[in-house]
N, C-alpha and C positions, 0 to 999 in steps of 0.2 A: 675544822682544820682552818687556821689564818694563813695568809697567804701575805706580809707587809711587801706593797711592790717597793717600798722605798730601799730595802735591805737585798734586794734580788737581782742578779745582774741580768741584763736585755736577751740573752738566750731563755733566762729560765721564766721572765715576765711573758716573752714569748710563748712557751712551751702550755705556759697555762692559760693564754688568751685563746688560744688555736685549738687547745683542746677539750675547751667548756662553752666557747663561741657555737656552736654548729648548732646544723650544717650552715655553711657561709655560703652564696652564691659567686658564680665564678664571671667577672670581666675577660674576657678574653681580648685584647685592646690591642686593635689595629691604628697603625700611627704612617706617617712618612714626614722623613726629610726637607730640610728646604731644595735639595736633588730628587726629590720624587723618591727613593729607595723606602720600602714599603717593611714595617716591622709589625711583628705579632707576638704577642706574649699573655698568658695568663697572669691576673691577680686575684685573690682571695680575698684581700680586705676591703670590701665591695657591699654597693646597697645602692637603693634607690632611696633619695631622705626627705623629698619634699615633691609632693607632686603639681603644686601651682605657686611658681613655674617649677617646669619639670627639672629636677636635678638629681645627679649620681656622683655618688663619690668613693672614687680609690685614693686607696693607701698606695703608695709606690715608695720603696727602698732604695738603697744604692747597688751596685753590683757587686761583683766578687770583695770578699776580702785582699785579695790581691793588686785589685785595681787601687789607683792613684784617689785618696781621699776626697770626698766630694763629687765623685764622677757618677753621674745620672745612668739608668737604664735607659736604654735607647726606649723606650715608651716615653718615661718621662723626658728627656732631653728632644722630643719630636713634639712633644705637647708643649712645651714652651715654649718651639721655635715656629710650629703651624698654628696652634691654637685648636686642631682640632683632633679628633680620632671615634672609631666605631666600635662600642662595646657591643660585642658578638657574643650571646650566651651560651654556653656549651649543654650539647645533649649526650645521653648513653650513646650513641652511635658514633658522635666524635669524640668521643675521649681519650683517644692515642692518639688521635691527632694533636688534639689540646697538650698532652702531654711529650708530645716532640716541641711543640715550639716553646716548653719550657726549658728546653735544654740551653745553657750559657754557648753559645753559638759565636764565635765572634763576628765584628761588623756585616761586614762583607758577607756573611752566608744568609743568604734568604729563608727565612723557618717556615714562610707557607709552601716554599718549593718543595722545601726537607720533608715535612709533615704531608702531601701529597694534595693540598689543599687549591680550589680556585676560588679566585675574585670576581665579585662584581661592581661594578662602578656606584658610586652610592649618590645621592639627587642633592644633598645638598652640602656636603661638606668633601674635603679634598679624598681624603683615605677610602679606598675600597671596604667595600663588608666581606665576610668570607661567604661564600653562597654554599657551602653545606651547612652552615647554622640556620636552627628553627628563627630566630631571632636575633636584630641588630639594631642597635639605638645609635643613630649619630648622631653627634654632640661636639658642642664648640666651647673652647674652655669658657668657664665663668671665675674661676678664682685658682690660686694655690696656695693653700696655706702651708708655708713652710715649717719646717719642723727639727732641721738643722741642717749641716751643710748638705746631708746627699738624701734625705726623706722628706716627704711634703703629700699634704693629701688634696689632691686635685678634683675640683669641683667641674662635673661639667651640664650645660645644658642641654636636655634631648631636644634635638627640631626635627627630626623624623625618626619611626619606627617602623620597621618591616620584619613582618611575620608569616611564615611560610604557608600559603596557601589552604591548602589542608588542614590547617590546624585555624582557621578560623571560623567561627560560627553561624558571624551574623556582625557583615563588616558594616553597614550604618548602624550597629548598637553600640558594637565595636566590644564583641563579646567574643572570646578565645577561649578554644579547648584546654586549657592551661593542663590538664595530665598529658595530653597529646604530644604537646613540648619535649616530655621524658628529658628535662632539664636534670641535671646532675650537682651536687654541693661537695663540698671543702672537708671535710672533716680534719679528724688530728693525724698527728705522727708522720711520719715522710709521703705514706701512699695511703691513706685511706681516704675515700670519698663515701657519698650517698645519693642514692637512686631515691628517687621519689614514686615508689610506688604504693603507696599505702597514705589515704588523708581520710577524715572527719569531719565533721562539722556539728559549728557550735556558734548558737547565731547569739549576737549581742542583746541584752537584754534591755529592756526602755526602761529607765527611770521610775515612769508609772506603775511600772508592775513589780517594783522590788518593794518589798515589806523591811520598812528598817530595824535593824537591832535596836533594842534599847541597852 
């Protein structure tokens, strides 16, 4: 079945993308405005893009349809203003708290407080990290790729990474117990997620071990 994106509406294109590109890691972004007010929100259009320099990318859209055209979500506006943010990763244990922070609260409501979460001061950026998250990436804004009046891709350079102590196998060799992080990913539809509880190993094949086919 062919789906021609040039003939489809934006909601239908979104539906197709989010139901086929799965699972998607969740960027639980903590940012703050010029007055120091902290905001937290999850985004599933997210991934690590480059290893050196270490860069992550987050797709941030506009606010609700009833808001003024061109208005940014708080996370996007804060990153524009401050140039720093923290990407926390979501574990199975923190899934419900993450879902609370996805509620479209008014600007004066603290999402982290509503979700019963605590914060820890970051080491290199102003916004704090979420203490309950097993992984947190402190980021500085590298670039913003504009996609319209209220949508953009935020590229962030990772300047520090926090991993929960019990998930570190060897600090000097940077070995992490990835399964123990128990991270979740975004799936399809309104509320489907996946838990990474199954894995398999498939080593890469060296070119010298591959017999070329005629």
